[in-house]
C-alpha positions in Angstrom: 114.2 85.2 114.7 110.9 84.6 113.0 107.7 85.2 115.0 104.5 83.3 114.6 101.5 85.0 113.0 99.9 85.1 116.4 102.9 86.9 117.9 103.1 89.4 115.1 99.4 89.9 115.1 99.3 90.7 118.9 102.1 93.2 118.4 100.2 94.8 115.5 96.8 95.0 117.3 98.4 96.5 120.4 100.1 99.1 118.3 96.9 99.9 116.6 94.8 100.3 119.7 97.6 102.4 121.4 97.6 104.8 118.5 93.8 105.0 118.4 93.5 105.3 122.2 90.6 102.8 122.3 90.6 99.0 122.5 88.9 98.4 119.1 90.3 97.4 115.8 89.1 95.8 112.6 90.7 92.9 110.7 91.3 95.3 107.8 93.4 97.6 110.1 95.4 94.7 111.4 96.1 93.3 107.9 97.1 96.7 106.5 99.4 97.3 109.5 101.1 94.0 109.1 101.5 94.4 105.3 103.0 97.9 105.8 105.5 96.2 108.2 106.4 93.5 105.6 104.7 90.5 107.2 105.3 87.1 105.6 101.7 86.0 106.4 98.9 86.0 103.9 95.9 88.2 104.4 93.7 85.0 104.8 96.0 83.7 107.6 95.8 87.0 109.5 92.1 87.2 109.1 91.6 83.6 110.3 93.7 84.3 113.4 91.6 87.3 114.3 88.2 86.0 113.5 88.5 82.4 114.5 91.7 80.9 116.0 92.4 83.7 118.5 88.9 84.9 119.1 87.5 83.9 122.5 83.8 84.0 121.4 84.2 82.4 118.0 83.0 78.8 117.2 85.7 76.3 117.8 87.0 75.2 114.4 90.7 74.6 115.2 92.7 72.0 117.3 94.6 74.8 119.1 92.8 78.1 119.9 93.7 81.2 121.9 91.7 83.8 123.8 93.5 86.9 122.5 90.6 88.8 121.0 86.8 89.2 121.5 84.5 90.0 118.7 82.4 93.2 119.5 80.1 93.2 116.6 80.1 95.4 113.5 83.4 93.8 112.4 85.3 95.2 115.4 87.4 93.3 117.9 89.2 94.1 121.1 92.4 92.7 122.6 91.6 90.8 125.8 94.9 90.9 127.7 96.6 94.2 127.2 
C-alpha cells in the first residue's frame, strides 16, 4: 500500500527525533532520510510539506493544511503530536 507524502514524512521525522533524542529536525535531515528509504516523493514536495502544508505557524497557501510541525527558527522544526 502506498502512503501519502504526509504519512511517510511523519514516520521519517518521528524516526529522526527518536534517534536524536530531541524534538528538532531540519528539512534537509527529513529529505535525506526519506531518500535513503527510497521515497517516491520529490525533494520539493517533501520540503513544501514541512515548511508550508504541514506547518502550524506557516502562512496559509494551501486549500488543505495540517498542524503536524512547528517552525522553531534557524531552519529547525518540531513534531507537534508525538
